[in-house]
C-alpha positions, 0 to 999 in steps of 0.5 A: 230591478228596484223601484227606488230610484234611491239606488241610481245615482242618476236620478237620485237627486232629480225630481220627475219635472227635470227628468221630463225636461232632460228627456225632452231636450234629449229628443230634440238634439237627436231630431234635428239633424248632425248638419244642422247643427254643424251649420249652427256651429255647435259641432266642429273644431275645438278652435276656429281660425281664418286667413285673410288678405284684403285685396285693396289694402294689402293687409292681412291675417294668418290663421288667427284664432277667433273661436275657442272654447265656445267663445269669440275671441274679442281681440281677434275679431277686432282684428278681422273687423280691421282688416275688413273695414270699407277701404274707401272710408276707413270705417271699420264695423262689426263682422256678424260672427255668423259671416266669420263663421261662414267664411270659416266654414268655406276654408275647412270644407274646401281644406284651404291652406291659403288666405281668402282674398277679400274684395269687399267686407263692410261698406258704409252707407257713403260707398255702397251709394257711390257703388250703386251708382256705378253698378245696378247689381249693388243692393240699396240695402245691402248686407255689406252695411251690416257686416253680414257679407263678404265678397271674396275669392280662394286663389287656387280654387276654382270660383265655381268650387268656392260657390258651391261650397257656400251653397252646400253650407246654406247659411245664407245667401250666395251670389256669383260673379265669374267676370268680377271673380269673386262669390258674394256670401252673407248671412241672410236668407238662403237663396242665391243669384 
C-alpha cells in the first residue's frame, strides 16, 4: 500500500484538518442512537403528511404534504395554521413545525388512516385566560399560546394507545384526559401527567 494520498481520489484534495473533521462527524453520527435521529426528524420518509379535522369548525385537511425533500412547505404550513387557529377569536398563529412533526410521527407510529380530531390547537391569550377561569387544568403559560401544543384524538384508536405512542416518541409533554376524550401533546420538556 502506498503512503501517497494522490493514489486515493477520496483523499486527493483533502487536508489533514478536513479528514479529521470528517472523522469526528462520522463518529458523532455513529455515537447517537438511530431513534434519537428519528425523533429529531433526520430519518424517515421523503415527505411528511398530516390529516386534520377541527372538531369546532368542521374544517379539515387530508394528507397535506407539509415537508418534502428536507424542506417545510410554506403554503402547507399556512393551511395547517389556519385549521389549528383559535376558533373562538379566529386568530391565526404559526404552529411550531416540531409540533406538526410530532403529530405526523404519532400518525406514522399508529399507521393512522383517519385524520386527527383536533380539540385545541393555537389559543390566544384571551382564550387561554377564559379557559383558566373554567378549569384549573389550564396552564397560565400554556404551550398552546406559542403554537407548541395540540389536544387531539384519533378516531378508531383507543385514547390510551394514542397516549402510549406519544410517550414512546419522547418528543415533549404528554397529558392524558380520558374524561374529556383527548390527549395533549406539546414540544416542551419530556414529561407526563
